[in-house]
N, C-alpha and C positions, 0 to 999 in steps of 0.2 A: 545623496542631492547635498551642495557645498551652501545652500540659501535655506534660509528657513520656510517652511513649508506655511501659505496662507490659510488659517482657516475661519470660515464665516460662521459665527454662533446664531442661532433663531430661536428666541425663547422669549413669552412675552410676561415670563415673571424673573423682575430688575435682578431678586435677590441670585437665582438661578443664573443669570448671567454673568452676574460678579464670580460669582464658584465658577463657572466654568471656563471664564476668562482668565482667573487666576490660576487655576489649575494645567490651564494649557500655554500659558503667557511665555514659557520660558524655553518651550521647547519649537512655539509654534506664533507666529505671527496673528494675531487676534484681532479680527472686525466683529462686533456685536448688531444685532437686530432683534426690537420687540414686535416686528410684525413682518407677514409674508413679501407685502406689497414694497417694504424696505429693504429688504434684502433682494427683491428680483429687479429692483431700480438699480443697485450697486451692481449687481451680477451683470448687468447690462453694460455698463464701464469698466469692471473688470471681475474677472473668472476666478474664483476661487481655486484652490486645489483641494481642500477638501469643506462638507458643509456637513455643522451639527446642527438637526434639525428636530425642531419640538413635533410633537404631532395635532396637538389643539392649539390652535391661534386665532385670533379675532382675524377674520376677513377671511383671505384664501388661507387654506388649511395646509398641512407640513405635507399629506399625501396630493395634493394639487400642484404644491412647487414643485418636490422631486417629480411628478409625470412630467410638468413645464418643463423643466431642465432635462431629464430623460428622453422629451421628444424634440428636443433642440439638439442638432449635428452637435452646434459647437458646445454644449457645456453636458453632452450627454456621458461623455468618460468622466466627470465628478463623484469620486466616493462618496454617499451620502449617509450620513448614522443617525438612525432614527435615535430620538429621547424621549422615552413614555414612560408613565407612570404604570401602564398596562402593557401585559407582557405575556397576555393568552397566545394560542395558536393563532386563533382567528384575525388577532391585529398582528403578529409578522407575519403570515400570506398576504395579506393586502399590503403591508409595505416591501414585502419583497414584489408584488405585483405592479407594486410604482414604479421598480425599480431599485429599491436601497440595498445597496452593500451590508451593513450590519444595524442592530438593534441591543440598544443599552436600556434596563430600566431604572425607572427610578425609585428611591432615591440608590446610587450608585459609588461604586468606591473609586476614589482619585486613582488608583492605580488600575483599575480596570477600566477607565476612562483613555489615560496615560496608551496602554497597552492597545485597546482598539485602534486610538489613532495611529499609533507606528503599526498594525498593521492596513490600515486605510493607504501611508505613507508607502509602506513596500508594496501593496495592488499596482497603486501607479508606477512603480517601477517595474513589476513584473508585466501590467497589461502592454504594454507597446511589444516587449517580447512575443507573447503568446499571442496577441492579434497576428504577431507575423506570420508565426507557425500555422495557428488555425484559420485566422484571416473573417471576412466577413464574408456575405453572399455576394461575391464579386460577377463581373459578366465575364469574365472565365470560369467560373462556378455554371452560371446558368446556362453559358454557350454547352459546356460540359455535359450538363443535366438534359439540354435539348436533342443533343447528338443521340445519346446513349439510351435515353429511355430514363424512368424511374427505378425497372427492375435493374437495369443498369447501373445505379449508383449501388443499390447490391454487392453485386456480384464485382465491382472495384472497390468495396470496403473489404470483401471475403480477401479479394485477393491480395489488396496491401495490410491487412493482419497480418498474413503469414510472417510480412519481416518486422513486426512491429516485435521490441525486444522487452520493453517493460510498462508499465500503466499507463503512464503518460501519453506514451505513443501510441496506443490501443485507445484513449480516451479523445486524443488529436485526430485520429482518423475516422471518431464517431462521430464529433462536432464536425467534423471537413462532410461529412457523407448530409446531414443535417442540412447543412448550408449549401449543399448544392441543391436540395428540395426546396431552398428556400425560407429554411424554417429557424427559428431561434431555441435553441436546446439546451440543456446541462443534464448533465453523466454524473454520477458516482458510481467510481470503478473498485471493489475491496479486495485483497489480497493477505491471508492471514489478518494481521492483528491492524492492517493499515488497511483505512483508507482516504480515496483521492476524488475529490469533486473539483469538476472544471467547465466551464461554459466560456462566452466569447467574452465576458467581463473578467474573469479572471480565476485564479486558482485559488480554494479553498476560502471563498468569500462565507464571512460565517453566518450571515443571512442563510446565505443559498445551499450550505451545509445545514442548515438546520431545517429549513424544506423538505429536501431530500433525504434527510435524514427519517423525516416525519410521513413519508411518501411509499417508504423504501418496503414497507406492510400493509400497503393497500392492495394488495392482490398481483396476480400475474401481469392485467392490463388494467388499467383504471382511468376513465376520462372523466373530468369533474370540468364545465366551463372549455375554455379555450385550451385547459390543459388536460395532456395524454400523459400516463407513466407506463412504461415499460418495465418489469420487473424480473429477470433472470439471473438466477444465481449470486451470482458475483456482481453485477451491472443491474442500476437502477438510472432507466434513459426516461428525461423528463422534455416532452416536447409542449413550449408556453404558448405556441401559437397556433394551433389547430386551426386550418379555414372550416366552421364552424358554417359559412356560408356553400360551403361545395361537399355536400354530404358524399359525392362519390369519390373526391380526391381526399379526400379528409376518411374514408374505408378502404384507401390504396396506401393511404400512407400509417394507416393501423399497422397493415399486412406488413408491409417495410419496415417498419419500426418495429414491428414483433422478430423479423428474420436479422436486420443491423444487433439487435440488443442481444440475440440467442446467440450469434456468429461470435460478437464481440465476447460472451460469457463462456464460447467453446476457448477461443485464444487465452483469456484469462486461465483457463484449467491449465491449459499446455505452457504457460509461462510458469504458473505455479510445478508445473510435473519439472518443467526445464532446472528450476531452481532448485528442485528438492532435489535431483538426481545431481545438480551440481555440486551441492553443499553434501552429499554423500560420496561426491567421488572425489572432494577434498578433505574428509575424512577419513575415508580409507588411505589417499598419500600421504596425511599424516600421522596414520598408525603402522602403516609397512615398516618405517627405518626401528619403531619398539619392538615391532613383532619380531623382525630379523634380530635385533641385537636381543631379547628374549630367547629365541630359538639359541643361539650363537651359545648364549649363558646355559640353556640347559645341556645343551652338546658337551660342553667342558663339563658341568656337572658329570653328566653321565658318563665320560671316558674316567674323570677320576673315581666313582663310583668303584666302575667296572674293574680298576685296578686294585682299589682296594677288597673288592668283594673277591677277585680271583687270589691276592696275596691273603685275604682270611681262610678259605679252601684251602690253601696249600699249608697253611700252618695248622688249619686242624687238620689235615691227613696223618701231618707228620705227630702233631701230638696223641692220635688215637692210636697210630702204630705203635708208638714210645709205649702210650698205656696199657696194650694187650699184656708185656711183657712182666708188666706188675699185677694186673686185674688175675689172673691164671685161667682165663676164659678157656674151653675147649677151643678145637680150631672151628667147630660145625659156628660154635659162638660168635669167632672171631670175622668168618663168614657173614653171618648174618649182619654183625655190626658193621660190617664194613659196605656191605650192599645197603643198608638202611643209609647208612651218611650220603652213598651214592647217587642214592636214589634222592634226597633233600638238595645235594650239590647241581642235582640236572634240574631241577623247578626253579631255584633260583636265576640256571643260567638263563631258562625258558622264560622267566619274567622281566631279564636284562634284555631280552630277543625283543617281547613285544615294547619295551620302553622305546628301543631301538625303533622299531616298527612306525609308534606313533610320531614319534622325531621326526622320521622321514614322510607319513602325511602332514604334518602340518608345514614344511618344508615346503611340501608339492601345492598346497594350499596357498600360499605366501608366494611362488612363483605365480601359480594361475591369477591372481590378483593383479598383480604384477604388469603381468602380460596384458592382462583386460584393460588397463589405465592405459596403457600405450595404444592403443587401437583407436 
């Protein structure tokens, strides 16, 4: 972005307001507010790009401010960074439920605050592209759901997942299925050492990542209040707004959510296997020229050694024949020595033949690998 982003900072501690403003003013346009009421009044006049919000405020609390902004279509896209002296998981979950995107604990490192603000700025840029791909629960999605039925959404996802080639595509397809049910969900997909978290609000939002990391060890299917979590291998699917007032529909969603998460995990396993196969293929392709060069070198060494060994045997036979004139051996002794030398020379020849056979087998293996890669 060419312009400086506008950040509203809300804190009832004037010293903290000054500190926050001093840290942020070089990279952002900063407006400070000591109360939630003053902040909301200003938001009605001009919306900020990012909001840094203290939890404990006189009058309207930080959580209530967040809920109001996230409940309004015009302001729900504003990234909210909560600032609090209490960083336990219960507080973080409350901030996440209110709609916050990130969380920082007092006292904080100025570099950490700037880093989190830059993340929020990046989220603003990514959100439009992500919404374009995943979309909200639109009329088209609701119409498709009505025509195909709830199970049809699962079948459509399973069919669509076969065309997914990476983690993000699987995650977006899963979110799209949830949106066809009219549900707000977040998903975390893990592949090797990489974990990607997605929701309609963005990709890898720090607070959302924190909550998903927390619930991934909660069991295969786990529900608390209006939130239901499905953990299948490499996939954690969290539905944030289960219909508590409709137990029958909630039961169907649990069944279908489990099928969707299990299907997504199956596709993740396939992607992992495909990636591994591709990695091995590339490794073989890279190794083949070295193998061929090594075999060529071994063949050259074999030919040289064979010629040298042949010459050594000829020289040995000539030297042995000449030695017979000076050793004074009987005819039988000479015959015995000649046979003994011949026997050892045949064993040397057999050893060379075995080496040649081994080289041939290695060449055949290299040709087989090369043919396999061309299939």
